[in-house]
Structure formats: C-alpha cells, structure tokens
N, C-alpha and C positions, 0 to 999 in steps of 0.2 A: 767881161771880167769874170772870172771863174770862183766860185764860193770856198771859205774856207773849210779847211778840214775838220770831221767831228771825228773826235778821238772816242771809240768806243770798243769796250771788251769786257765781258763777263766781270761784274765787282767793284767795277769802276765808281768812285765818289764824285761827283758834281755839286757846284752851285752852280743853279739856273734861276736866269731872271729874263724878263720882259717887260716891253714900256708901252704904255699906248701909242698910237698913231700920234704924231704932232703935239705930244704932250698931250693928249686928251685924257679923260679920267675911262680909266679900265673898271673902274668899280664904284656904281653909283648908290647903288642901295646895299641895306643888309643882307638881302636876299642874295645880291650880285656876288657878295664875300661868302655865305654859305654856301652859293652853288657852286665856288670855285673849289670851295673843300671837298665837296662832294664829288666833283670830278677826279680830286687827287686820290680822294678813297676807292673810287672806281678803278683807276688806274693801280691802285695798289692790289686790289683785289683780282685785277685781270692780268698783270704782269709780273707780281707778287716782289715789286720795288719797297724799298725802305726810304721813309720819308725820317730824316733827322729835325728838318726843323722847317719853318715856314713862315713868312710874314708877307702880308699882302696889304698896299698902300692903296691910295687912291687913283696913282697913275701906273703902278707896275706894283709887280711880285717879285718873289725869292724863293728858291726853294732849296733846300742841301737834300740830297737823295743819293740814294746807291741802287745799280742796275744791275742785279745777279744775272741777267740774260745779256747783259752788252746791248742792249735794246734802247736805248735814251730818246731815239731820234722819232720812234714808234709810240713811245710814251707821250714825250711832248706834241708831238701832232695829234692827238688823242685829246690833251688837255686842252691845251688852246684853241683848236678847230671847234671841239664841240663848245666850249665857252663860247667863242665868238659866236657860234649859231643863235646860242642860246641867249645871250647879250641884246643882238640884235633882235632876236624877235623880241623881247620883252623890252626893248625901248624904243622899237618902230625903227628900227635904222637899218642898213644895210652896206655891205664893204669891210674892207679889212679893219681890226680894230687894234691889233699891236702895228708896233711899227715897222716889224718886219719876223725874222725867223729869232727864236730865242737865244740870248746867251748862253752858252754852258762854260762853267772853269773848270778843268779837271782836277780833285785836289788830293794832294796827299795826306789821306786821311790820318796818319798817323803823327804826324805834325801838326794839322792844319784847321782838323776837322771841329776841333769844340772852339776854334778861332772862329771860323766861319759862321757856326753856332752862335757866337756873341755877337758878330759881324751883323747877323739877321735881327738878332732881338733888339738891336740898340735902333736900328734903322729908324722906327718911331720918336725915340729920343732927340735923335741927330735933326732930324724933318720936325722937331718941335708937335709934333703931335701928343706927346705923352711926357709927363716929368720924369716916370719909373716906366721901364719897360712891362713891369709888371700891372700894370695899368690899360695898356693897350689891347684890344680884344681882339685882333685879327692876324696875332702872331704865336708862335706855340711858346713861350717864353711862361705864361701862368700854367700851362700845362705841364711845363717843366717842375713848377713848384707846386702845383696840385694835380699829382700822378691819378689820381684817384676820379678825377674829371679828364681826363686828357681821352682824345679819341682813339680807337683801336689801332688805327694804322700809323700812328706816331712811335718810333722808333726810339725813346729820349732816354732809355735804361741805358745802352752803349755811351752815352756821353755822360749821362751823371755816375757813371761806375768810375769814374775819371776824380768825382769829388767827394769830401766825408762825409758830405750833406746836402741836400737842395738848400739849405742857406750857403753852403761856401759857392753853391754855384753861381747863385742870385750874385754876390758878391764879386765874383770872377767875371761876371757880366759887366756890373756897374763899374769895373775899375776901367772899362773902356778898350778901345783898340789900341793895340799897338802900332807904333808908329809906321812899321815897314807895311803893315797890312793896310795901313789907310793910304801910304804912298801908291800902293799897288792896285787899289781899286781906284785910287783919285786918277792913276792914268789915263789918259785918253786912247793909248791904243794897249791896255793891260795886256798882258800875255794869255793864254788859254790852260796855261797849267800854274797850278798853284804848289810849290812842293821844292826842297832842297835840290841843290845839284845833282846829285844820285837819283833822286827821282825822276829828273827832268831826262838824266840819259837813259834812264831805263826808259822810259814812254818812247824815246824817239828810237831807241832801239828795240824794242819792241816787236814780236810776230803777230801781234792780236791786229785784226781791221780797222784801217782808219779810213773812212767813207764821207763823201758826199752824201746829199740826201737819195740815198737809196736804202731799201729796207727788204730787198729781196734777199742778203744773205738771212739774216737773221729769223725772217718768216720762213725759210725754206727747210732749216735746220731746226727751231724751235717750236714751230707751229703742227697741230696734227693735219693729217691729211681729210679731204672733204668727206673720203669714203669710210673713216673711223666715226664720224657722227653719223653718217648716214645708220650704219649698220650697229651704232650703239641705241640711238632714237628706236629703230625697228624693235629691236629686242627689250627695250624696257616697255613700248607701248604696244608690243605682242603684235605686230603687223609685218607684213612683207616689204622689202625696199621699193618695192615697185609701187606700192600703196603712196608711200611719200611723193611719188614724183606726179601723182595724180589728182588733180583740182575735184573739188565736189561744189558743183552750182548750186548755191543755194543753203550750201550745209559746213558747217566748221569742220576742217581736218586738222586739230590741235598739233598731231605728230608733226605733221607737215609745217605748222607755222613753227614748232620747237626747231626742227631742223633747220630751217633758215636764220631762225634768231642764234643756235649754239654756234652754226660756221660761221659768221660774222663775229660772234665774240669768242670763239676758241682759235678759227682757222685764220681771222685775220682778212676776208677775203672783202671786197667791194660788195656795193649794193647791185651792181653791175652784173658782176661776174657769178653772185648767187643768181640772180634773173636768168642767168645763160645755164647755168646747173639745172634750175627747176625748167626750163624752156618758157619762161614768162616775154611777155613782151615788152613790158615797161618794168623798169628797177623800182620804180615811186613805189609801187604794192609793197616789195619786199621792207622796203623801209617802215611802211605803215604798219606791215604784221610785225616786226620787230619791235617798233613802240609799243604795241598793244601786248605783245609777251612781257616786256619790260616794264608796263605799268602791272600785268597782272601778275607777276612773280611776287611783287611785295606784298598781293593783299592775299593771295592762293598757295596756302602752305601747303598744299598736295602736288600742285605745280613746281612749287620749289624746290621739295624734294625729290621730284622726276628729273629736274634739271640737274640739282646735283648729284645723283646717281649716274646721269648720263655723263656727266664732264669726270668724274671720277674714273668711270670706265673708259672714257676715251684717253686720258692721260697714261691710264696705266697700262692701255694696249698698242699706243701708236706712238712712241717714243720716236723711233728710227724708220716708221714707214714713211713715203711721199705718195701724193696724189699723181 
C-alpha cells in the first residue's frame, strides 16, 4: 500500500503531530521536553520555518508551522530523527520512538490558524494536565501571554495581531474549540486539509509539487552546491581549496572540519556523501567531526563568526548554481 501524498509548496501552513509508538511516552524528563524544543529552534535557524504554536505532551507533540521553502518533509525528518537518536541515547534504548511518520494537516491560515493554535493550547486542559492552559509548562500559551519570555523562534505576533490584547487572546482560548473543529479532529480519518471548499479546491487544482517521501526536488533547488561551500571556506581561512581535501596526520585542519560541518548544514548532504567528497573510507569520522564543530561553535566566538561569514557568502553567491 502506497504512502499518502504530502502536499508541499512554499509558504504552506501545517498542523503537525506525532505519537509515541504503541502509546509509549515520547517525553520522560524535563530535559526531553527542552531537547525537543531545541531541535525546533535548530530547524527554525536552518530552514527559516515559522513556528506559531507548540504543545508537547507525554506521549505526543503538536506544532503549527509554516514552511517558506516548501520543505516540510526535510524539516520533520530532522526533528523526529535527531530527537529519536538523542532520546534513545539518553534512556538507553534503541529502535523507533514514534509510531510512524508524522501526521500533517494543511491549514487554510486565513480561516483556521488561530483556531488551530487554540486547539493546541487546550490540549493539556483536555487531557486534564492543567486547569488553565497558562499553567502548562510545555506549550506556547504562556509565551503568548508573556511575550518578553517567549523564545526568539516563536511567531506569536501574527496571531496576537488579530486580538485587542493578550487578555482577549487568552479569553478566546478559554472559550473552547468550535464544534466543527472538534469533530474534524475526532474523526478517525480526518482529511489532510483544513479549509473551506474554495481552499480545498485550490489545493487540489494547484500546480505546486505534491510528493511522497522525496526531498530531491527541494534539495536540488534550494540547497547550495558543495563547490560554493568549499570556495567560501577556502577564502575565509585563506587556504587553497586543495588544502581542504588533505588530511594532516597528527595535526588539526580546522578549515577542513568546518567545510565538512557546513556541507552537512547548508547542503543537506548525508555523512556518507560527505565522506565521498573528502575521499574518506568511513563516514563515521565525518559525524565525529561535525559533532566537534557543533560543540565548539557554541563556545568559540571567533569560530562562530567565521562560520557566519562563510554561510552568508554561500547564500549570496550560490542561489542558482548546482553541483
């Protein structure tokens, strides 16, 4: 049986959710909840997505997001995949964590975005985890009420702009879900589109790509070629491009390491593909190198500045190039 279509196009809005396999907990400790939100922030910084709302429960999560690049699959593959790896490592387990692929409902944002945000924020109340959504620590509702404490990646202003004040938004949420929306979500086979007849017809007649698990289209068009990263790294580090492909036994080659890291970050290449670029026999060493740079960039301001310079240079010079 073939997998259902994923409707993707630049600027699409989604309600995304996933549940733990066989009803098991997907979040056990506070560090699990925090780690998942860190990955959401990571996806925001990598792919420029917008996150309007989130709610993390013990056994599942909800996100209301927009994908300007039309690359929902890539974003969610990163979030679900990396979170599963970290959860398994932290809790000494292996195998899949979620029951399958995430579920994504395409949203007619003009009509339903605020209602979906309300639905997400009411999840803890419906599950009797809190009497007031503002009391639940792992949803974005309290961020809407106290914007100064909201994470930088949360796009709450566009939703709040439809209300006279934060108090009025809170009252809107407390008023409860509309019956039609509750029935939509309670359906065992809820449709993949939440919108009126005109929106559904527009989606069905659209010329944007609707694909099964296939990210080649968006990678080819939106990601820079490897050659752009190699050229930018060589320029910033003032070395030849050939030097980036040479390993130095017993010596560290930071420029080479940064090149591997940025090819993974910016070009969306697999560890195996990066190993082939640098003629390495094992892709495990690439993963180790990327982890080292990822840790160091948080602590080393000079390294962080170099990587920011390289990233800006790549994005400004390689929009239409291909490897």
